[in-house]
C-alpha positions as CSV (number, residue, x, y, z in Angstrom):
1,M,-2.0,-21.9,-21.5
2,S,-4.4,-23.8,-23.7
3,V,-7.3,-25.9,-23.0
4,R,-7.8,-29.5,-24.6
5,I,-11.4,-30.5,-23.9
6,C,-12.7,-34.1,-24.7
7,R,-16.5,-33.9,-24.1
8,K,-17.2,-37.5,-24.6
9,M,-14.7,-38.7,-21.6
10,C,-15.4,-35.3,-19.6
11,I,-11.6,-34.6,-19.7
12,Y,-10.5,-31.0,-19.5
13,T,-6.6,-30.8,-19.7
14,T,-5.0,-27.2,-19.3
15,R,-1.5,-27.5,-21.0
16,Y,1.3,-25.2,-19.9
17,R,3.6,-24.4,-22.7
18,N,7.3,-23.8,-22.7
19,V,7.5,-24.5,-19.0
20,S,10.6,-27.2,-18.5
21,A,9.5,-29.8,-15.9
22,A,13.2,-30.3,-15.1
23,T,13.6,-26.6,-14.0
24,T,10.2,-25.6,-12.9
25,Y,8.9,-28.6,-10.9
26,P,10.4,-31.1,-8.8
27,S,12.6,-33.6,-10.6
28,D,11.0,-36.5,-8.6
29,P,7.6,-34.9,-7.6
30,L,6.1,-38.2,-6.3
31,G,8.8,-39.2,-4.0
32,P,9.9,-42.8,-3.5
33,T,6.5,-44.0,-3.0
34,G,5.0,-42.4,-5.9
35,S,1.9,-41.8,-3.9
36,Q,2.5,-38.5,-2.0
37,I,4.5,-35.3,-2.4
38,Y,6.2,-34.2,0.8
39,M,3.3,-35.7,2.9
40,T,0.8,-33.1,2.1
41,G,-1.8,-35.7,0.9
42,F,-1.4,-34.4,-2.8
43,T,-1.0,-36.7,-5.8
44,P,-0.8,-34.9,-9.2
45,S,-3.1,-37.3,-11.0
46,K,-5.8,-37.3,-8.4
47,P,-8.2,-34.6,-7.6
48,Y,-7.0,-32.5,-4.6
49,N,-10.2,-32.6,-2.8
50,A,-8.2,-32.3,0.5
51,L,-7.0,-28.8,-0.3
52,P,-6.9,-27.2,3.0
53,K,-9.0,-24.1,3.6
54,L,-7.9,-20.7,4.7
55,P,-6.2,-19.5,6.6
56,P,-3.2,-22.0,6.4
57,A,-1.7,-23.5,9.7
58,V,1.5,-21.7,9.4
59,D,2.8,-18.3,10.3
60,L,2.1,-16.3,7.2
61,E,3.5,-12.9,8.6
62,T,6.8,-14.0,9.3
63,K,9.7,-11.5,9.9
64,S,10.8,-11.5,6.2
65,V,7.2,-11.0,5.1
66,L,6.5,-8.1,7.3
67,K,9.8,-6.4,6.4
68,K,8.6,-6.6,2.8
69,C,5.1,-5.5,3.7
70,A,6.4,-2.1,4.8
71,S,8.3,-1.4,1.5
72,V,5.3,-2.8,-0.5
73,H,2.9,-0.3,1.3
74,A,5.4,2.4,0.5
75,A,5.4,1.8,-3.1
76,L,1.7,1.5,-3.3
77,A,1.2,4.9,-1.6
78,A,3.7,6.5,-4.0
79,L,1.7,5.0,-7.1
80,K,-1.5,6.1,-5.6
81,E,-0.3,9.7,-4.9
82,R,1.3,9.8,-8.6
83,G,-1.8,8.7,-10.2
84,R,-3.7,11.5,-8.4
85,R,-1.6,14.1,-10.2
86,I,-3.0,13.3,-13.7
87,P,-5.8,15.7,-14.1
88,D,-8.0,13.4,-16.4
89,Q,-8.0,10.1,-14.7
90,T,-9.4,8.2,-18.0
91,V,-5.9,8.6,-19.2
92,L,-4.7,5.9,-16.6
93,V,-7.7,3.9,-16.6
94,N,-7.4,3.3,-20.3
95,A,-3.7,3.1,-20.5
96,I,-2.4,0.9,-17.9
97,P,-4.9,-2.0,-18.0
98,I,-4.2,-2.4,-21.5
99,M,-0.8,-3.1,-20.9
100,E,-1.7,-5.4,-17.9
101,A,-4.1,-7.2,-20.1
102,K,-1.4,-7.9,-22.9
103,D,0.9,-9.2,-20.3
104,S,-1.5,-11.3,-18.3
105,S,-2.8,-12.8,-21.4
106,A,1.0,-13.5,-22.7
107,I,1.2,-15.5,-19.3
108,E,-1.2,-17.9,-20.8
109,N,0.4,-17.7,-24.3
110,I,-2.2,-15.6,-25.7
111,V,0.0,-13.1,-27.6
112,T,-0.7,-9.8,-29.2
113,T,0.9,-6.2,-29.3
114,S,0.1,-2.9,-27.4
115,D,-0.5,-1.4,-30.7
116,A,-3.2,-4.0,-31.8
117,L,-4.8,-3.4,-28.4
118,F,-4.9,0.3,-28.6
119,R,-6.4,0.3,-32.0
120,D,-8.8,-2.3,-30.8
121,A,-9.9,-0.1,-27.9
122,S,-10.2,2.9,-30.3
123,L,-12.3,1.0,-32.6
124,K,-14.5,-0.7,-30.4
125,D,-17.3,-2.7,-32.4
126,D,-15.8,-1.4,-35.6
127,S,-12.7,-3.4,-34.9
128,D,-11.5,-6.4,-37.1
129,A,-8.6,-7.5,-34.6
130,D,-7.3,-11.3,-34.7
131,P,-8.7,-13.6,-31.8
132,A,-5.7,-13.2,-29.6
133,T,-6.2,-9.3,-29.5
134,K,-10.0,-9.7,-28.9
135,E,-9.3,-12.0,-26.1
136,A,-6.8,-9.9,-24.5
137,S,-9.2,-7.0,-25.0
138,R,-11.8,-8.9,-23.0
139,Y,-9.3,-9.0,-20.1
140,R,-9.2,-5.1,-20.0
141,S,-13.1,-5.2,-20.3
142,A,-13.3,-7.7,-17.4
143,L,-11.0,-5.5,-15.3
144,H,-13.0,-2.4,-15.9
145,H,-16.4,-4.3,-15.1
146,G,-14.9,-5.7,-11.9
147,F,-13.8,-2.0,-10.8
148,Q,-17.1,-0.7,-11.4
149,A,-18.8,-3.7,-9.5
150,L,-16.6,-2.9,-6.5
151,A,-18.7,0.2,-5.8
152,N,-21.7,-1.9,-4.9
153,R,-20.2,-5.3,-3.4
154,P,-16.9,-6.9,-2.2
155,I,-15.0,-9.4,-4.0
156,T,-17.2,-12.7,-4.2
157,T,-17.5,-15.9,-6.0
158,R,-20.2,-14.3,-8.0
159,M,-17.9,-11.6,-9.1
160,A,-15.1,-14.2,-9.9
161,V,-17.8,-15.9,-12.3
162,D,-18.6,-12.5,-13.8
163,I,-15.0,-11.6,-14.5
164,C,-14.2,-15.0,-16.0
165,A,-17.4,-15.0,-18.3
166,E,-16.2,-11.5,-19.6
167,L,-12.8,-12.9,-20.1
168,K,-13.9,-15.9,-22.1
169,G,-17.0,-14.0,-23.9
170,V,-19.2,-16.8,-23.0
171,D,-21.8,-17.5,-20.0
172,L,-20.0,-19.9,-17.6
173,D,-20.2,-21.0,-14.1
174,V,-18.2,-23.0,-11.5
175,R,-17.0,-26.3,-12.9
176,S,-19.7,-29.1,-12.5
177,V,-18.0,-32.1,-14.4
178,P,-14.8,-33.9,-13.5
179,G,-11.9,-34.4,-15.5
180,T,-10.0,-31.1,-15.4
181,K,-6.1,-31.8,-15.3
182,L,-3.1,-29.5,-15.7
183,T,-0.4,-31.0,-17.7
184,N,3.0,-30.0,-18.9
185,T,3.0,-29.7,-22.6
186,I,6.7,-30.9,-23.2
187,T,6.4,-34.2,-21.1
188,G,2.7,-34.7,-20.9
189,D,3.1,-35.2,-17.4
190,V,0.1,-34.5,-15.1
191,I,1.2,-31.6,-12.8
192,Y,-2.0,-30.9,-10.9
193,T,-5.5,-32.2,-10.7
194,P,-7.8,-29.7,-8.8
195,P,-10.6,-30.4,-6.6
196,E,-13.7,-32.0,-8.2
197,G,-17.4,-31.7,-7.3
198,E,-19.3,-28.3,-7.8
199,V,-20.5,-28.4,-3.9
200,L,-16.9,-28.9,-2.7
201,L,-15.9,-26.2,-5.2
202,R,-18.4,-23.6,-4.1
203,E,-17.4,-24.6,-0.2
204,L,-13.8,-23.7,-0.9
205,L,-14.7,-20.7,-2.7
206,G,-17.1,-19.5,-0.2
207,N,-14.0,-19.9,2.4
208,W,-11.9,-18.3,0.1
209,E,-14.1,-15.1,-0.2
210,R,-14.5,-15.1,3.7
211,F,-10.7,-15.0,4.0
212,L,-10.1,-12.3,1.6
213,N,-12.8,-10.1,3.1
214,D,-12.9,-10.9,6.9
215,A,-9.3,-12.0,7.9
216,T,-8.6,-8.3,8.8
217,E,-5.9,-9.2,11.4
218,I,-3.7,-10.3,8.4
219,D,-2.0,-7.8,6.2
220,P,-4.0,-7.0,3.1
221,V,-1.0,-7.7,0.7
222,V,-0.2,-10.9,2.5
223,R,-4.0,-11.8,2.1
224,M,-4.0,-11.0,-1.6
225,A,-0.9,-13.4,-2.1
226,V,-2.4,-16.2,0.0
227,G,-5.8,-15.7,-1.7
228,H,-4.2,-15.9,-5.3
229,Y,-2.7,-19.2,-4.5
230,Q,-6.0,-20.6,-3.4
231,F,-7.9,-19.3,-6.2
232,E,-5.6,-20.9,-8.4
233,A,-5.5,-24.2,-6.5
234,I,-9.3,-24.4,-6.6
235,H,-9.1,-23.8,-10.3
236,P,-13.0,-23.1,-10.2
237,F,-13.4,-22.9,-14.2
238,I,-12.4,-25.0,-17.1
239,D,-10.4,-22.1,-18.5
240,G,-9.5,-18.6,-17.5
241,N,-8.5,-19.2,-13.9
242,G,-5.2,-17.4,-14.0
243,R,-6.3,-14.3,-15.7
244,T,-9.3,-14.2,-13.6
245,G,-7.1,-14.5,-10.5
246,R,-4.8,-11.7,-11.6
247,V,-7.8,-9.3,-12.1
248,I,-9.0,-10.2,-8.5
249,N,-5.5,-9.2,-7.3
250,I,-5.8,-5.7,-8.7
251,L,-9.4,-5.4,-7.6
252,F,-8.6,-6.5,-4.1
253,L,-6.1,-3.9,-3.6
254,I,-8.6,-1.3,-4.7
255,Q,-10.9,-2.8,-2.2
256,Q,-8.5,-2.4,0.5
257,G,-7.7,1.1,-0.3
258,L,-4.2,0.7,-1.4
259,L,-5.1,1.9,-5.0
260,D,-7.6,4.3,-6.2
261,L,-7.7,2.8,-9.9
262,P,-6.6,-0.5,-11.7
263,T,-3.1,1.0,-12.4
264,L,-1.0,-1.9,-11.0
265,Y,0.8,-3.6,-13.9
266,L,1.5,-6.7,-11.9
267,S,1.5,-9.1,-14.9
268,R,4.5,-7.6,-16.1
269,Y,6.4,-8.9,-13.3
270,I,4.9,-12.5,-13.4
271,L,5.5,-12.7,-17.2
272,G,9.2,-11.9,-16.6
273,N,9.2,-14.6,-13.8
274,R,6.9,-17.0,-15.2
275,A,8.9,-20.1,-14.3
276,D,9.1,-19.0,-10.5
277,Y,5.4,-18.1,-10.7
278,Y,4.6,-21.6,-11.6
279,R,7.1,-23.3,-9.5
280,L,6.2,-21.3,-6.3
281,L,2.6,-22.1,-6.7
282,L,3.2,-25.9,-6.9
283,E,5.7,-25.8,-4.0
284,V,2.8,-24.2,-1.9
285,T,0.8,-27.3,-2.6
286,T,3.6,-29.8,-2.4
287,K,5.9,-28.3,0.4
288,R,3.6,-25.9,2.0
289,A,6.2,-23.3,1.1
290,W,4.2,-20.2,1.9
291,E,7.0,-17.8,2.7
292,P,8.7,-17.9,-0.7
293,W,5.5,-17.6,-2.6
294,I,4.3,-14.5,-0.5
295,L,7.7,-13.0,-1.0
296,Y,7.6,-13.3,-4.6
297,I,4.1,-11.8,-4.8
298,L,5.1,-9.1,-2.6
299,D,8.3,-8.5,-4.6
300,G,6.0,-8.2,-7.7
301,V,3.8,-5.8,-6.1
302,E,6.5,-3.6,-5.2
303,T,8.5,-3.7,-8.1
304,T,5.6,-3.0,-10.6
305,A,4.4,-0.5,-8.3
306,R,7.8,1.5,-8.4
307,W,7.8,0.9,-12.5
308,T,4.3,2.1,-12.9
309,T,4.8,5.2,-10.7
310,A,7.9,6.2,-12.9
311,K,5.7,5.4,-16.0
312,I,2.7,7.6,-14.9
313,G,5.5,10.2,-14.2
314,A,6.6,10.2,-17.5
315,V,3.1,10.3,-19.0
316,Y,2.5,13.5,-16.8
317,D,5.7,15.1,-18.2
318,L,4.6,14.2,-21.6
319,I,1.1,15.7,-21.3
320,D,2.8,18.9,-20.0
321,A,5.1,19.1,-22.8
322,T,2.5,18.4,-25.4
323,V,0.3,21.2,-24.0
324,A,3.2,23.5,-24.0
325,Y,4.0,22.8,-27.6
326,V,0.5,22.9,-29.2
327,R,-0.3,26.1,-27.2
328,D,2.8,27.6,-29.0
329,A,2.7,26.1,-32.1
330,A,-1.0,26.2,-32.7
331,P,-2.6,28.9,-30.8
332,K,-5.7,29.0,-33.0
333,I,-6.7,25.4,-32.3
334,Y,-5.3,25.1,-29.1
335,T,-7.4,24.0,-26.0
336,R,-6.5,21.9,-22.9
337,E,-9.5,19.6,-23.6
338,L,-8.3,18.9,-27.2
339,V,-4.9,17.5,-25.8
340,D,-7.0,15.6,-23.1
341,V,-8.8,13.8,-25.8
342,I,-5.5,12.7,-27.6
343,F,-4.2,11.3,-24.3
344,T,-7.5,9.5,-23.6
345,Q,-6.2,6.6,-26.0
346,P,-3.2,6.5,-27.9
347,Y,-5.3,6.3,-31.0
348,S,-8.1,8.9,-31.4
349,R,-11.1,9.2,-33.6
350,I,-12.8,12.4,-35.1
351,Q,-15.7,11.4,-33.2
352,N,-13.9,11.3,-30.0
353,V,-13.3,15.2,-30.5
354,V,-16.9,15.9,-31.5
355,D,-18.0,13.8,-28.4
356,R,-16.1,16.3,-26.1
357,G,-18.0,19.1,-27.6
358,L,-14.9,20.6,-29.3
359,G,-16.6,21.2,-32.7
360,H,-18.6,19.5,-35.6
361,R,-16.7,16.8,-37.6
362,E,-15.3,19.2,-40.1
363,K,-13.6,21.2,-37.5
364,A,-12.5,18.2,-35.5
365,S,-10.9,16.7,-38.6
366,R,-9.1,20.0,-39.3
367,D,-7.7,20.3,-35.7
368,L,-6.4,16.6,-35.7
369,K,-5.0,17.2,-39.3
370,H,-3.2,20.2,-38.0
371,L,-1.6,18.2,-35.1
372,V,-0.6,15.6,-37.8
373,A,1.5,18.4,-39.6
374,L,2.9,19.4,-36.5
375,G,4.3,15.9,-35.8
376,V,2.1,15.4,-32.7
377,L,-0.3,12.8,-34.5
378,R,0.1,10.4,-37.2
379,E,-2.9,9.5,-39.4
380,V,-3.5,5.9,-39.8
381,K,-6.2,4.4,-42.1
382,V,-7.9,1.4,-40.6
383,G,-10.4,0.0,-43.3
384,R,-12.8,2.9,-43.7
385,E,-11.9,4.6,-40.5
386,K,-9.3,7.1,-39.9
387,L,-7.4,7.0,-36.8
388,F,-4.9,9.7,-35.2
389,L,-2.0,8.0,-33.3
390,N,-0.3,9.9,-30.6
391,V,3.1,8.9,-31.6
392,R,5.1,9.7,-28.4
393,Y,2.4,8.5,-26.2
394,A,2.3,5.2,-27.9
395,A,5.9,4.8,-27.8
396,L,6.1,5.8,-24.1
397,L,3.5,3.1,-23.2
398,G,5.0,0.5,-25.5
399,N,8.6,0.3,-24.0
400,D,10.5,0.3,-20.6
401,A,12.1,3.6,-21.1
402,N,10.3,6.6,-19.4
403,T,11.8,9.2,-22.1
404,F,10.2,10.6,-25.2
405,T,11.2,12.6,-28.2
406,P,11.2,16.2,-27.5
407,F,9.0,18.5,-29.5
408,A,10.9,21.1,-31.8
409,K,11.3,24.6,-30.3
410,I,8.9,27.1,-31.5
411,E,10.4,30.3,-32.8
412,H,8.0,33.2,-31.8
413,A,7.5,36.0,-34.6
414,S,8.4,38.8,-32.4
415,A,11.9,37.2,-31.4
416,A,12.5,36.2,-35.0
417,G,11.9,39.8,-36.2
418,H,14.1,41.2,-33.5
419,R,17.0,38.9,-34.6
420,K,16.5,40.0,-38.2
421,T,16.6,43.6,-37.2
422,E,19.7,43.1,-35.2
423,R,21.4,41.3,-38.4
424,R,20.4,44.4,-40.7
425,A,21.8,46.8,-38.3
426,A,25.2,44.9,-37.8
427,P,28.0,46.6,-39.7
């Protein structure tokens, strides 16, 4: 998604790329009169100031939705439990949000790679990453800051503003000028014009946050789905609404106790089903089609919870395999803390080892180079900085497979000597 801004006319146009109007939106969205869509009071080219407040005047928890909720809760519980098995929780907090950041940004056509994001996370202020990588990295930062803020306050409008400001890297607030329109890049047609007027937007956002926090009679995953639609329909910011809304989805599950950490990789599902995401969002507006939208989001949560659970299990297995290999192959340098360092991020720096109190820079450099010689790490020069890539870990995070290349078997000296003795004794 990109934003075209004409300051002179106060027109802010959000354009959706690679979205077919014929397949994603109603072929005759205005109907025969050209004035209304399915009698909802909505006209694409006019601000939707009549956006209904929450909760919707429909049955949100239909039989199909409640049945799906049961399997979603089971999947989230399994993800939560699997995550607790990782001794160093920073492994999950660093890895999964980077993957989420990549795909959530890709939904808006901000394209980068996992490797570029992993490097940027390791180099931090020393990074010279391209603009797309920098912007995707800010998503991860926004998710982390939101997660930390939850310790002191629930999700609010203020938190949404802070998240969007972090995402965009600028100070911003709720829209106060008219002219924002969402258009189809291919056809140029206006798809949606969100509500206008700061007073109205803040009123709608106040209703949105009360629904999220107070409507406890509704299942939390259903509230998340409904709240996500409403936030996107309010469209409170000039840009960054989709990514802000997807950060809030994860934070809300944490707030409700369904997750401990921001480890749900929900954007993977949305990216893979992007046309349905935009189609179903619009159909809530045009048809009041709440059940298909809710089921879509619930299926996304369940699918990605199960996928992430399997991925975390594979990471756990790789950590164990690395511990065993390094302990056997390099007992003089092995410590569990050293292995933990190389899993904190796929890319490690000498200073990371020093900061863990595992030795001075010379020793840290020797130990990391020893792991390079063993095939555990690969040394990468980035500018003046030396990085050490955990090859198997990066590969595991970067693809859908939950397997990794096994380490070579270590032949212990005592066993090798015993076999030589046997060979000499043989006739």
